[in-house]
ZADO-1210 file (C-alpha; in nm, 4 decimals, padded with zeros to 6 digits):
<atoms>
<atom x="15.8321" y="-06.9558" z="13.7640" code="UNK" pos="1"/>
<atom x="15.6170" y="-06.7132" z="14.0098" code="UNK" pos="2"/>
<atom x="15.9335" y="-06.6246" z="14.1628" code="UNK" pos="3"/>
<atom x="16.0883" y="-06.5304" z="13.7943" code="UNK" pos="4"/>
<atom x="15.7891" y="-06.3153" z="13.7026" code="UNK" pos="5"/>
<atom x="15.7710" y="-06.1214" z="14.0529" code="UNK" pos="6"/>
<atom x="16.1349" y="-05.9856" z="13.9221" code="UNK" pos="7"/>
<atom x="16.0262" y="-05.8840" z="13.6036" code="UNK" pos="8"/>
<atom x="16.0444" y="-05.5337" z="13.4854" code="UNK" pos="9"/>
<atom x="15.7489" y="-05.3177" z="13.5485" code="UNK" pos="10"/>
<atom x="15.7929" y="-05.1614" z="13.2006" code="UNK" pos="11"/>
<atom x="15.7441" y="-05.4459" z="13.0399" code="UNK" pos="12"/>
<atom x="15.4247" y="-05.4888" z="13.1567" code="UNK" pos="13"/>
<atom x="15.2869" y="-05.1416" z="13.0968" code="UNK" pos="14"/>
<atom x="15.3556" y="-04.9686" z="12.7528" code="UNK" pos="15"/>
<atom x="15.5523" y="-04.6322" z="12.7582" code="UNK" pos="16"/>
<atom x="15.5147" y="-04.4286" z="12.4748" code="UNK" pos="17"/>
<atom x="15.8304" y="-04.4153" z="12.2036" code="UNK" pos="18"/>
<atom x="15.8368" y="-04.0169" z="12.3555" code="UNK" pos="19"/>
<atom x="15.9698" y="-04.1151" z="12.7060" code="UNK" pos="20"/>
<atom x="16.2149" y="-04.3925" z="12.5791" code="UNK" pos="21"/>
<atom x="16.6182" y="-04.2992" z="12.6278" code="UNK" pos="22"/>
<atom x="16.9177" y="-04.4490" z="12.5229" code="UNK" pos="23"/>
<atom x="16.9852" y="-04.6286" z="12.8466" code="UNK" pos="24"/>
<atom x="16.6362" y="-04.7668" z="12.8438" code="UNK" pos="25"/>
<atom x="16.7266" y="-05.1033" z="12.6452" code="UNK" pos="26"/>
<atom x="16.9858" y="-05.1945" z="12.8296" code="UNK" pos="27"/>
<atom x="16.9431" y="-05.4689" z="12.9534" code="UNK" pos="28"/>
<atom x="16.6356" y="-05.6552" z="12.9099" code="UNK" pos="29"/>
<atom x="16.6172" y="-05.7769" z="13.3092" code="UNK" pos="30"/>
<atom x="16.6507" y="-05.4271" z="13.4041" code="UNK" pos="31"/>
<atom x="16.4056" y="-05.2226" z="13.1917" code="UNK" pos="32"/>
<atom x="16.2254" y="-05.2971" z="12.8503" code="UNK" pos="33"/>
<atom x="15.9488" y="-05.0826" z="12.7212" code="UNK" pos="34"/>
<atom x="15.7262" y="-05.1130" z="12.4161" code="UNK" pos="35"/>
<atom x="15.6921" y="-04.8811" z="12.1544" code="UNK" pos="36"/>
<atom x="15.3420" y="-04.8608" z="12.0873" code="UNK" pos="37"/>
<atom x="15.2789" y="-04.5565" z="11.8817" code="UNK" pos="38"/>
<atom x="15.1205" y="-04.7387" z="11.6621" code="UNK" pos="39"/>
<atom x="14.7938" y="-04.8622" z="11.8598" code="UNK" pos="40"/>
<atom x="14.7012" y="-04.5046" z="11.9009" code="UNK" pos="41"/>
<atom x="14.5910" y="-04.4969" z="11.5909" code="UNK" pos="42"/>
<atom x="14.5408" y="-04.8534" z="11.4766" code="UNK" pos="43"/>
<atom x="14.2916" y="-04.9908" z="11.7957" code="UNK" pos="44"/>
<atom x="14.0858" y="-04.6470" z="11.7662" code="UNK" pos="45"/>
<atom x="13.9763" y="-04.6378" z="11.4109" code="UNK" pos="46"/>
<atom x="13.9727" y="-05.0055" z="11.3633" code="UNK" pos="47"/>
<atom x="13.7541" y="-05.0528" z="11.6869" code="UNK" pos="48"/>
<atom x="13.5473" y="-04.7703" z="11.5545" code="UNK" pos="49"/>
<atom x="13.4958" y="-04.9311" z="11.2169" code="UNK" pos="50"/>
<atom x="13.3752" y="-05.2194" z="11.3894" code="UNK" pos="51"/>
<atom x="13.0852" y="-05.0477" z="11.5679" code="UNK" pos="52"/>
<atom x="12.9558" y="-04.8666" z="11.3516" code="UNK" pos="53"/>
<atom x="12.9612" y="-05.1770" z="11.0681" code="UNK" pos="54"/>
<atom x="12.9324" y="-05.4383" z="11.3358" code="UNK" pos="55"/>
<atom x="12.6462" y="-05.2614" z="11.4978" code="UNK" pos="56"/>
<atom x="12.4206" y="-05.1895" z="11.1764" code="UNK" pos="57"/>
<atom x="12.4779" y="-05.5749" z="11.0412" code="UNK" pos="58"/>
<atom x="12.4196" y="-05.7194" z="11.3288" code="UNK" pos="59"/>
<atom x="12.1005" y="-05.5164" z="11.4423" code="UNK" pos="60"/>
<atom x="11.9489" y="-05.6168" z="11.0878" code="UNK" pos="61"/>
<atom x="12.0248" y="-05.9481" z="11.1240" code="UNK" pos="62"/>
<atom x="11.8658" y="-05.9143" z="11.4810" code="UNK" pos="63"/>
<atom x="11.5763" y="-05.7709" z="11.3559" code="UNK" pos="64"/>
<atom x="11.5201" y="-06.0203" z="11.0670" code="UNK" pos="65"/>
<atom x="11.5686" y="-06.3271" z="11.2820" code="UNK" pos="66"/>
<atom x="11.3213" y="-06.2248" z="11.5491" code="UNK" pos="67"/>
<atom x="11.0470" y="-06.0422" z="11.3190" code="UNK" pos="68"/>
<atom x="11.0892" y="-06.1718" z="10.9674" code="UNK" pos="69"/>
<atom x="11.1753" y="-06.5757" z="11.0210" code="UNK" pos="70"/>
<atom x="10.9266" y="-06.7163" z="11.2446" code="UNK" pos="71"/>
<atom x="10.9272" y="-07.0226" z="11.2906" code="UNK" pos="72"/>
<atom x="11.2829" y="-07.0933" z="11.3419" code="UNK" pos="73"/>
<atom x="11.4877" y="-07.3780" z="11.1901" code="UNK" pos="74"/>
<atom x="11.7812" y="-07.5486" z="11.3852" code="UNK" pos="75"/>
<atom x="12.0600" y="-07.3023" z="11.1995" code="UNK" pos="76"/>
<atom x="11.8536" y="-07.0214" z="11.2697" code="UNK" pos="77"/>
<atom x="11.8740" y="-07.0879" z="11.6393" code="UNK" pos="78"/>
<atom x="12.2714" y="-07.0978" z="11.6479" code="UNK" pos="79"/>
<atom x="12.2793" y="-06.7789" z="11.3552" code="UNK" pos="80"/>
<atom x="12.0585" y="-06.6153" z="11.6036" code="UNK" pos="81"/>
<atom x="12.2691" y="-06.6288" z="11.9461" code="UNK" pos="82"/>
<atom x="12.5745" y="-06.5763" z="11.7372" code="UNK" pos="83"/>
<atom x="12.4378" y="-06.1907" z="11.6447" code="UNK" pos="84"/>
<atom x="12.3417" y="-06.1922" z="11.9993" code="UNK" pos="85"/>
<atom x="12.6792" y="-06.2498" z="12.1116" code="UNK" pos="86"/>
<atom x="12.8255" y="-05.9788" z="11.8438" code="UNK" pos="87"/>
<atom x="12.5921" y="-05.7379" z="11.9309" code="UNK" pos="88"/>
<atom x="12.6691" y="-05.7484" z="12.2930" code="UNK" pos="89"/>
<atom x="13.0427" y="-05.6842" z="12.1872" code="UNK" pos="90"/>
<atom x="13.0047" y="-05.4398" z="11.9298" code="UNK" pos="91"/>
<atom x="12.8397" y="-05.1788" z="12.2451" code="UNK" pos="92"/>
<atom x="13.1599" y="-05.2078" z="12.4432" code="UNK" pos="93"/>
<atom x="13.3663" y="-05.0879" z="12.1306" code="UNK" pos="94"/>
<atom x="13.2925" y="-04.7213" z="12.2349" code="UNK" pos="95"/>
<atom x="13.4702" y="-04.7372" z="12.5625" code="UNK" pos="96"/>
<atom x="13.7878" y="-04.8961" z="12.3909" code="UNK" pos="97"/>
<atom x="13.7617" y="-04.6285" z="12.1130" code="UNK" pos="98"/>
<atom x="13.8371" y="-04.3750" z="12.4047" code="UNK" pos="99"/>
<atom x="14.0720" y="-04.5478" z="12.6127" code="UNK" pos="100"/>
<atom x="14.3086" y="-04.6238" z="12.3094" code="UNK" pos="101"/>
<atom x="14.2817" y="-04.2965" z="12.1392" code="UNK" pos="102"/>
<atom x="14.3268" y="-04.1565" z="12.4918" code="UNK" pos="103"/>
<atom x="14.6524" y="-04.3072" z="12.4983" code="UNK" pos="104"/>
<atom x="14.5639" y="-04.5543" z="12.7518" code="UNK" pos="105"/>
<atom x="14.3702" y="-04.3730" z="13.0198" code="UNK" pos="106"/>
<atom x="14.1030" y="-04.5602" z="13.1446" code="UNK" pos="107"/>
<atom x="13.8468" y="-04.3194" z="13.3285" code="UNK" pos="108"/>
<atom x="13.5317" y="-04.5503" z="13.3598" code="UNK" pos="109"/>
<atom x="13.6230" y="-04.7516" z="13.6510" code="UNK" pos="110"/>
<atom x="13.7151" y="-05.1145" z="13.7508" code="UNK" pos="111"/>
<atom x="13.4030" y="-05.2822" z="13.7259" code="UNK" pos="112"/>
<atom x="13.2837" y="-05.1436" z="13.3503" code="UNK" pos="113"/>
<atom x="13.6940" y="-05.2467" z="13.2493" code="UNK" pos="114"/>
<atom x="13.6630" y="-05.6271" z="13.3799" code="UNK" pos="115"/>
<atom x="13.3280" y="-05.6464" z="13.1323" code="UNK" pos="116"/>
<atom x="13.4567" y="-05.4891" z="12.8660" code="UNK" pos="117"/>
<atom x="13.7296" y="-05.7365" z="12.8977" code="UNK" pos="118"/>
<atom x="13.5153" y="-06.0149" z="12.9501" code="UNK" pos="119"/>
<atom x="13.2785" y="-05.9109" z="12.6690" code="UNK" pos="120"/>
<atom x="13.5961" y="-05.9576" z="12.4118" code="UNK" pos="121"/>
<atom x="13.6558" y="-06.3217" z="12.5274" code="UNK" pos="122"/>
<atom x="13.2752" y="-06.3897" z="12.5545" code="UNK" pos="123"/>
<atom x="13.2352" y="-06.3034" z="12.1994" code="UNK" pos="124"/>
<atom x="13.5512" y="-06.4931" z="12.0402" code="UNK" pos="125"/>
<atom x="13.4473" y="-06.8190" z="12.2188" code="UNK" pos="126"/>
<atom x="13.0928" y="-06.7727" z="12.1605" code="UNK" pos="127"/>
<atom x="13.1398" y="-06.7234" z="11.7719" code="UNK" pos="128"/>
<atom x="13.3879" y="-07.0214" z="11.7755" code="UNK" pos="129"/>
<atom x="13.1637" y="-07.2407" z="11.9268" code="UNK" pos="130"/>
<atom x="12.8207" y="-07.1357" z="11.7783" code="UNK" pos="131"/>
<atom x="13.0285" y="-07.1949" z="11.4263" code="UNK" pos="132"/>
<atom x="13.1113" y="-07.5152" z="11.5051" code="UNK" pos="133"/>
<atom x="12.7277" y="-07.5887" z="11.6285" code="UNK" pos="134"/>
<atom x="12.6665" y="-07.4882" z="11.2562" code="UNK" pos="135"/>
<atom x="12.9359" y="-07.6662" z="11.0879" code="UNK" pos="136"/>
<atom x="12.8197" y="-07.9877" z="11.3329" code="UNK" pos="137"/>
<atom x="12.4555" y="-07.9424" z="11.1869" code="UNK" pos="138"/>
<atom x="12.5530" y="-07.8833" z="10.8178" code="UNK" pos="139"/>
<atom x="12.7810" y="-08.2019" z="10.8825" code="UNK" pos="140"/>
<atom x="12.4930" y="-08.4482" z="10.9970" code="UNK" pos="141"/>
<atom x="12.2653" y="-08.3243" z="10.7414" code="UNK" pos="142"/>
<atom x="12.5153" y="-08.4018" z="10.4540" code="UNK" pos="143"/>
<atom x="12.7020" y="-08.7302" z="10.5735" code="UNK" pos="144"/>
<atom x="12.4245" y="-08.9094" z="10.7999" code="UNK" pos="145"/>
<atom x="12.0950" y="-08.7275" z="10.6819" code="UNK" pos="146"/>
<atom x="11.8499" y="-09.0299" z="10.7951" code="UNK" pos="147"/>
<atom x="12.0178" y="-08.9839" z="11.1246" code="UNK" pos="148"/>
<atom x="11.9658" y="-08.5841" z="11.1343" code="UNK" pos="149"/>
<atom x="11.6261" y="-08.6536" z="11.1384" code="UNK" pos="150"/>
<atom x="11.5822" y="-08.7380" z="11.4993" code="UNK" pos="151"/>
<atom x="11.8494" y="-08.5355" z="11.6435" code="UNK" pos="152"/>
<atom x="11.8536" y="-08.2169" z="11.4759" code="UNK" pos="153"/>
<atom x="11.5032" y="-08.0908" z="11.5821" code="UNK" pos="154"/>
<atom x="11.5134" y="-07.7038" z="11.7221" code="UNK" pos="155"/>
<atom x="11.4145" y="-07.8185" z="12.0819" code="UNK" pos="156"/>
<atom x="11.7644" y="-07.9679" z="12.0818" code="UNK" pos="157"/>
<atom x="11.9345" y="-07.6298" z="11.9389" code="UNK" pos="158"/>
<atom x="11.8155" y="-07.4160" z="12.2182" code="UNK" pos="159"/>
<atom x="11.9586" y="-07.6882" z="12.4694" code="UNK" pos="160"/>
<atom x="12.3065" y="-07.6844" z="12.3182" code="UNK" pos="161"/>
<atom x="12.2787" y="-07.2839" z="12.2481" code="UNK" pos="162"/>
<atom x="12.2185" y="-07.2536" z="12.6567" code="UNK" pos="163"/>
<atom x="12.4966" y="-07.4936" z="12.7235" code="UNK" pos="164"/>
<atom x="12.7575" y="-07.2800" z="12.5038" code="UNK" pos="165"/>
<atom x="12.6507" y="-06.9543" z="12.7012" code="UNK" pos="166"/>
<atom x="12.7243" y="-07.1035" z="13.0099" code="UNK" pos="167"/>
<atom x="13.0331" y="-07.3105" z="12.9213" code="UNK" pos="168"/>
<atom x="13.1488" y="-06.9535" z="12.8354" code="UNK" pos="169"/>
<atom x="13.0423" y="-06.7803" z="13.0835" code="UNK" pos="170"/>
<atom x="13.1534" y="-07.0586" z="13.3318" code="UNK" pos="171"/>
<atom x="13.5499" y="-07.0721" z="13.1655" code="UNK" pos="172"/>
<atom x="13.5594" y="-06.6998" z="13.1755" code="UNK" pos="173"/>
<atom x="13.4942" y="-06.6290" z="13.5391" code="UNK" pos="174"/>
<atom x="13.8580" y="-06.6385" z="13.6431" code="UNK" pos="175"/>
<atom x="13.9296" y="-06.3578" z="13.3976" code="UNK" pos="176"/>
<atom x="13.7083" y="-06.1344" z="13.5945" code="UNK" pos="177"/>
<atom x="13.8921" y="-06.1808" z="13.8644" code="UNK" pos="178"/>
<atom x="14.2255" y="-06.1392" z="13.6903" code="UNK" pos="179"/>
<atom x="14.1646" y="-05.8588" z="13.4909" code="UNK" pos="180"/>
<atom x="14.2002" y="-05.5517" z="13.6993" code="UNK" pos="181"/>
<atom x="14.3534" y="-05.1682" z="13.6659" code="UNK" pos="182"/>
<atom x="14.6337" y="-04.9839" z="13.7933" code="UNK" pos="183"/>
<atom x="14.7779" y="-04.6127" z="13.7995" code="UNK" pos="184"/>
<atom x="15.0495" y="-04.4937" z="13.6324" code="UNK" pos="185"/>
<atom x="15.1406" y="-04.1313" z="13.6226" code="UNK" pos="186"/>
<atom x="14.8008" y="-03.9402" z="13.5595" code="UNK" pos="187"/>
<atom x="14.6706" y="-04.2431" z="13.3325" code="UNK" pos="188"/>
<atom x="14.4481" y="-04.5411" z="13.4471" code="UNK" pos="189"/>
<atom x="14.5226" y="-04.8467" z="13.3172" code="UNK" pos="190"/>
<atom x="14.2816" y="-05.1326" z="13.1916" code="UNK" pos="191"/>
<atom x="14.4894" y="-05.4563" z="13.1984" code="UNK" pos="192"/>
<atom x="14.4180" y="-05.7221" z="12.9032" code="UNK" pos="193"/>
<atom x="14.5732" y="-05.9671" z="13.1244" code="UNK" pos="194"/>
<atom x="14.6182" y="-05.8925" z="13.4928" code="UNK" pos="195"/>
<atom x="14.8502" y="-05.7413" z="13.7235" code="UNK" pos="196"/>
<atom x="15.2794" y="-05.8261" z="13.6817" code="UNK" pos="197"/>
<atom x="15.2778" y="-06.0448" z="13.9733" code="UNK" pos="198"/>
<atom x="14.9839" y="-06.2397" z="13.8928" code="UNK" pos="199"/>
<atom x="15.0864" y="-06.3338" z="13.5219" code="UNK" pos="200"/>
<atom x="15.2392" y="-06.6207" z="13.5141" code="UNK" pos="201"/>
<atom x="14.9059" y="-06.7902" z="13.6622" code="UNK" pos="202"/>
<atom x="14.6766" y="-06.5919" z="13.3797" code="UNK" pos="203"/>
<atom x="14.8649" y="-06.7439" z="13.1151" code="UNK" pos="204"/>
<atom x="14.8362" y="-07.1211" z="13.2551" code="UNK" pos="205"/>
<atom x="14.4714" y="-07.0058" z="13.2643" code="UNK" pos="206"/>
<atom x="14.4440" y="-06.8629" z="12.9425" code="UNK" pos="207"/>
<atom x="14.6319" y="-07.1538" z="12.7661" code="UNK" pos="208"/>
<atom x="14.3757" y="-07.3759" z="12.9233" code="UNK" pos="209"/>
<atom x="14.0751" y="-07.2018" z="12.7901" code="UNK" pos="210"/>
<atom x="14.2258" y="-07.1346" z="12.4670" code="UNK" pos="211"/>
<atom x="14.3187" y="-07.5295" z="12.4318" code="UNK" pos="212"/>
<atom x="13.9152" y="-07.6269" z="12.5339" code="UNK" pos="213"/>
<atom x="13.7090" y="-07.3330" z="12.3810" code="UNK" pos="214"/>
<atom x="13.9550" y="-07.2880" z="12.0583" code="UNK" pos="215"/>
<atom x="14.1714" y="-07.5772" z="11.9496" code="UNK" pos="216"/>
<atom x="13.9406" y="-07.8612" z="12.0440" code="UNK" pos="217"/>
<atom x="13.6347" y="-07.6887" z="11.8450" code="UNK" pos="218"/>
<atom x="13.8529" y="-07.6027" z="11.5653" code="UNK" pos="219"/>
<atom x="13.9489" y="-07.9580" z="11.5435" code="UNK" pos="220"/>
<atom x="13.6159" y="-08.0732" z="11.5300" code="UNK" pos="221"/>
<atom x="13.5375" y="-07.8105" z="11.2335" code="UNK" pos="222"/>
<atom x="13.8128" y="-07.9389" z="11.0092" code="UNK" pos="223"/>
<atom x="13.7670" y="-08.3012" z="11.0428" code="UNK" pos="224"/>
<atom x="13.3694" y="-08.2021" z="11.0096" code="UNK" pos="225"/>
<atom x="13.4500" y="-08.0221" z="10.6623" code="UNK" pos="226"/>
<atom x="13.7201" y="-08.2591" z="10.5556" code="UNK" pos="227"/>
<atom x="13.4582" y="-08.5331" z="10.5803" code="UNK" pos="228"/>
<atom x="13.1764" y="-08.2803" z="10.3890" code="UNK" pos="229"/>
<atom x="13.4486" y="-08.2281" z="10.1020" code="UNK" pos="230"/>
<atom x="13.5163" y="-08.6102" z="10.0592" code="UNK" pos="231"/>
<atom x="13.0878" y="-08.7085" z="10.0875" code="UNK" pos="232"/>
<atom x="13.0508" y="-08.3808" z="09.8166" code="UNK" pos="233"/>
<atom x="13.3321" y="-08.4636" z="09.5778" code="UNK" pos="234"/>
<atom x="13.1961" y="-08.8366" z="09.5479" code="UNK" pos="235"/>
<atom x="12.8598" y="-08.7147" z="09.4886" code="UNK" pos="236"/>
<atom x="12.9501" y="-08.4621" z="09.2726" code="UNK" pos="237"/>
<atom x="13.0260" y="-08.6614" z="08.9867" code="UNK" pos="238"/>
<atom x="12.6654" y="-08.7447" z="08.9440" code="UNK" pos="239"/>
<atom x="12.6237" y="-08.4103" z="08.8325" code="UNK" pos="240"/>
<atom x="12.8854" y="-08.3270" z="08.5495" code="UNK" pos="241"/>
<atom x="12.6303" y="-08.1898" z="08.2966" code="UNK" pos="242"/>
<atom x="12.4122" y="-08.0313" z="08.5732" code="UNK" pos="243"/>
<atom x="12.3729" y="-07.7704" z="08.8327" code="UNK" pos="244"/>
<atom x="12.4465" y="-07.8823" z="09.1918" code="UNK" pos="245"/>
<atom x="12.1236" y="-07.8964" z="09.4288" code="UNK" pos="246"/>
<atom x="12.1150" y="-07.5366" z="09.6691" code="UNK" pos="247"/>
<atom x="12.1623" y="-07.7199" z="09.9466" code="UNK" pos="248"/>
<atom x="12.4914" y="-07.8382" z="09.8621" code="UNK" pos="249"/>
<atom x="12.5980" y="-07.5113" z="09.7038" code="UNK" pos="250"/>
<atom x="12.4750" y="-07.3676" z="10.0777" code="UNK" pos="251"/>
<atom x="12.7292" y="-07.6166" z="10.2256" code="UNK" pos="252"/>
<atom x="13.0121" y="-07.5138" z="10.0304" code="UNK" pos="253"/>
<atom x="12.9724" y="-07.1384" z="10.0734" code="UNK" pos="254"/>
<atom x="12.9745" y="-07.2235" z="10.4506" code="UNK" pos="255"/>
<atom x="13.2728" y="-07.4089" z="10.4484" code="UNK" pos="256"/>
<atom x="13.4454" y="-07.1381" z="10.2562" code="UNK" pos="257"/>
<atom x="13.3080" y="-06.8507" z="10.4716" code="UNK" pos="258"/>
<atom x="13.3677" y="-07.0287" z="10.8276" code="UNK" pos="259"/>
<atom x="13.7064" y="-07.1380" z="10.7119" code="UNK" pos="260"/>
<atom x="13.7903" y="-06.7820" z="10.6040" code="UNK" pos="261"/>
<atom x="13.6380" y="-06.6783" z="10.9172" code="UNK" pos="262"/>
<atom x="13.8999" y="-06.8603" z="11.1252" code="UNK" pos="263"/>
<atom x="14.1928" y="-06.7928" z="10.9034" code="UNK" pos="264"/>
<atom x="14.1276" y="-06.4248" z="10.9168" code="UNK" pos="265"/>
<atom x="14.0286" y="-06.4043" z="11.2463" code="UNK" pos="266"/>
<atom x="14.1049" y="-06.6511" z="11.4923" code="UNK" pos="267"/>
<atom x="14.3814" y="-06.8714" z="11.3950" code="UNK" pos="268"/>
<atom x="14.6548" y="-06.5341" z="11.3686" code="UNK" pos="269"/>
<atom x="14.4893" y="-06.3634" z="11.7287" code="UNK" pos="270"/>
<atom x="14.5500" y="-06.6966" z="11.9009" code="UNK" pos="271"/>
<atom x="14.8779" y="-06.7830" z="11.7678" code="UNK" pos="272"/>
<atom x="15.0586" y="-06.4258" z="11.8075" code="UNK" pos="273"/>
<atom x="14.8395" y="-06.4094" z="12.2007" code="UNK" pos="274"/>
<atom x="15.0267" y="-06.7387" z="12.2551" code="UNK" pos="275"/>
<atom x="15.3761" y="-06.6374" z="12.1178" code="UNK" pos="276"/>
<atom x="15.3277" y="-06.2820" z="12.3156" code="UNK" pos="277"/>
<atom x="15.2630" y="-06.4359" z="12.6553" code="UNK" pos="278"/>
<atom x="15.5638" y="-06.6913" z="12.6163" code="UNK" pos="279"/>
<atom x="15.7912" y="-06.4521" z="12.5082" code="UNK" pos="280"/>
<atom x="15.6880" y="-06.2545" z="12.7980" code="UNK" pos="281"/>
<atom x="15.6861" y="-06.5182" z="13.0517" code="UNK" pos="282"/>
<atom x="16.0229" y="-06.6472" z="12.9643" code="UNK" pos="283"/>
<atom x="16.2116" y="-06.3110" z="12.9567" code="UNK" pos="284"/>
<atom x="16.3057" y="-06.2802" z="12.5741" code="UNK" pos="285"/>
<atom x="16.5418" y="-05.9892" z="12.4954" code="UNK" pos="286"/>
<atom x="16.3890" y="-05.6376" z="12.4406" code="UNK" pos="287"/>
<atom x="16.3902" y="-05.6719" z="12.0513" code="UNK" pos="288"/>
<atom x="16.1853" y="-05.9973" z="12.0265" code="UNK" pos="289"/>
<atom x="15.9685" y="-05.8706" z="12.2694" code="UNK" pos="290"/>
<atom x="15.8632" y="-05.5709" z="12.0913" code="UNK" pos="291"/>
<atom x="15.8562" y="-05.7756" z="11.7835" code="UNK" pos="292"/>
<atom x="15.5835" y="-06.0086" z="11.9426" code="UNK" pos="293"/>
<atom x="15.4206" y="-05.7506" z="12.0937" code="UNK" pos="294"/>
<atom x="15.3525" y="-05.5600" z="11.7615" code="UNK" pos="295"/>
<atom x="15.2363" y="-05.8970" z="11.5873" code="UNK" pos="296"/>
<atom x="14.9877" y="-05.9194" z="11.8967" code="UNK" pos="297"/>
<atom x="14.8671" y="-05.5417" z="11.8948" code="UNK" pos="298"/>
<atom x="14.7600" y="-05.5633" z="11.4487" code="UNK" pos="299"/>
<atom x="14.5859" y="-05.9026" z="11.5412" code="UNK" pos="300"/>
<atom x="14.3519" y="-05.7976" z="11.8187" code="UNK" pos="301"/>
<atom x="14.1288" y="-05.6181" z="11.5430" code="UNK" pos="302"/>
<atom x="14.0924" y="-05.9084" z="11.3392" code="UNK" pos="303"/>
<atom x="13.9432" y="-06.0997" z="11.6074" code="UNK" pos="304"/>
<atom x="13.6721" y="-05.8370" z="11.6322" code="UNK" pos="305"/>
<atom x="13.6355" y="-05.8099" z="11.2604" code="UNK" pos="306"/>
<atom x="13.4308" y="-06.1385" z="11.2945" code="UNK" pos="307"/>
<atom x="13.1561" y="-05.9465" z="11.4460" code="UNK" pos="308"/>
<atom x="13.1232" y="-05.7824" z="11.0701" code="UNK" pos="309"/>
<atom x="13.1810" y="-06.1262" z="10.8937" code="UNK" pos="310"/>
<atom x="12.9199" y="-06.3099" z="11.0517" code="UNK" pos="311"/>
<atom x="12.5837" y="-06.1654" z="10.9229" code="UNK" pos="312"/>
<atom x="12.7779" y="-06.2565" z="10.5641" code="UNK" pos="313"/>
<atom x="12.7359" y="-06.6110" z="10.6925" code="UNK" pos="314"/>
<atom x="12.3764" y="-06.5571" z="10.7467" code="UNK" pos="315"/>
<atom x="12.2975" y="-06.4039" z="10.3929" code="UNK" pos="316"/>
<atom x="12.5295" y="-06.6725" z="10.1851" code="UNK" pos="317"/>
<atom x="12.3946" y="-06.9665" z="10.3386" code="UNK" pos="318"/>
<atom x="12.0701" y="-06.8893" z="10.4202" code="UNK" pos="319"/>
<atom x="11.8121" y="-06.9344" z="10.1736" code="UNK" pos="320"/>
<atom x="11.5682" y="-06.8678" z="10.4235" code="UNK" pos="321"/>
<atom x="11.7409" y="-06.4944" z="10.5667" code="UNK" pos="322"/>
<atom x="11.8601" y="-06.4154" z="10.2212" code="UNK" pos="323"/>
<atom x="11.4983" y="-06.4545" z="10.0303" code="UNK" pos="324"/>
<atom x="11.3509" y="-06.3010" z="10.4063" code="UNK" pos="325"/>
<atom x="11.6224" y="-05.9680" z="10.3144" code="UNK" pos="326"/>
<atom x="11.5156" y="-05.9235" z="09.9605" code="UNK" pos="327"/>
<atom x="11.1561" y="-05.9547" z="10.0363" code="UNK" pos="328"/>
<atom x="11.2092" y="-05.6890" z="10.2900" code="UNK" pos="329"/>
<atom x="11.4229" y="-05.4700" z="10.0159" code="UNK" pos="330"/>
<atom x="11.1811" y="-05.5168" z="09.7645" code="UNK" pos="331"/>
<atom x="10.8840" y="-05.4268" z="09.9795" code="UNK" pos="332"/>
<atom x="11.0485" y="-05.0643" z="10.0573" code="UNK" pos="333"/>
<atom x="11.1298" y="-05.0451" z="09.7365" code="UNK" pos="334"/>
<atom x="10.8361" y="-05.0812" z="09.5576" code="UNK" pos="335"/>
<atom x="10.4756" y="-04.8747" z="09.6183" code="UNK" pos="336"/>
<atom x="10.1722" y="-05.0963" z="09.7865" code="UNK" pos="337"/>
<atom x="09.8919" y="-05.2495" z="09.6074" code="UNK" pos="338"/>
<atom x="09.6013" y="-05.0313" z="09.7727" code="UNK" pos="339"/>
<atom x="09.8745" y="-04.7064" z="09.6634" code="UNK" pos="340"/>
<atom x="09.8389" y="-04.8540" z="09.2988" code="UNK" pos="341"/>
<atom x="09.5121" y="-04.9137" z="09.2694" code="UNK" pos="342"/>
<atom x="09.4211" y="-04.5672" z="09.3843" code="UNK" pos="343"/>
<atom x="09.6194" y="-04.3823" z="09.1490" code="UNK" pos="344"/>
<atom x="09.4571" y="-04.6216" z="08.8882" code="UNK" pos="345"/>
<atom x="09.1115" y="-04.5412" z="08.9964" code="UNK" pos="346"/>
<atom x="09.1823" y="-04.1281" z="08.9906" code="UNK" pos="347"/>
<atom x="09.3658" y="-04.1795" z="08.6390" code="UNK" pos="348"/>
<atom x="09.0195" y="-04.3118" z="08.5063" code="UNK" pos="349"/>
<atom x="08.8073" y="-04.0558" z="08.7208" code="UNK" pos="350"/>
<atom x="08.9865" y="-03.7599" z="08.5837" code="UNK" pos="351"/>
<atom x="09.0060" y="-03.9299" z="08.2096" code="UNK" pos="352"/>
<atom x="08.6564" y="-03.9991" z="08.2394" code="UNK" pos="353"/>
<atom x="08.5297" y="-03.6240" z="08.3382" code="UNK" pos="354"/>
<atom x="08.7761" y="-03.4861" z="08.1160" code="UNK" pos="355"/>
<atom x="08.6116" y="-03.6815" z="07.8275" code="UNK" pos="356"/>
<atom x="08.2629" y="-03.5651" z="07.9807" code="UNK" pos="357"/>
<atom x="08.3600" y="-03.2080" z="07.9566" code="UNK" pos="358"/>
<atom x="08.4465" y="-03.2499" z="07.6153" code="UNK" pos="359"/>
<atom x="08.1326" y="-03.3214" z="07.4941" code="UNK" pos="360"/>
</atoms>
């Protein structure tokens, strides 16, 4: 398989603008195949720019709320704060990608920053998946095993779990720092999302292993937990036919909907299309199929980034404490403080009494 990849056309691995394509460019997949990627020079800069602005504002606000307005933390708050940190680190890397794709695949920032930016993308991707899994497990134990949760759902355990998540993701992505590299094509410098052509087959095997460990297994855990939670909630909801559901059950239902929506929109399409893209390149599919698969993969990359903007919605929808603090902060900004109101009343009284004295 390695020998097969070494003979694979370089044009397939380095996208060629449509303006450089000729009628003979697609004759014989084994000889030469080019990708028409004009769409990504508009799609990726615009989408990454929007995610940067929105994600930075929302996650900065969330971190401010977690750090300064929500002490002491509970278990869910610890997981959400770490999720916000992961999202914030990632959005800080997006301006470099906006420049890179707006300049039509030209990377002027050096190899080290290329490795860091690609690392942050996958670190955020898999940290988000694992922290959402932790939040889901926490809610599952609280709903389905409330007595047992009193022992295991303490904040000290949550801190250790978060340290474990960061450690596992970092260890799993260290090879990615080795694989990712830059190369020169004409007057442009490419920052490869995968690796150089001769190492691509090894990268596919590594990437597939990481995907199974950090996406496949957590996704299976979340689905099982939510099925059991849904069964428990549906079974107990019969006693609330003529009454409103308790707030913690409403939060659980909202969390199920939001987390599954994040996976359905952001994570599942990206991993499916990436797997098809890598497999098609590895098996040297014909040029038409390669272009279709490449197109679908590239349009799902921004979807994987949108989770940085959706996560703050999770904080607001499923956390009464976060939502209450947020409303309190907004109300405090919009209303005058009590001393200022008293000062106005006293001044009004003083003016009224002076006018009465003058009139008499």
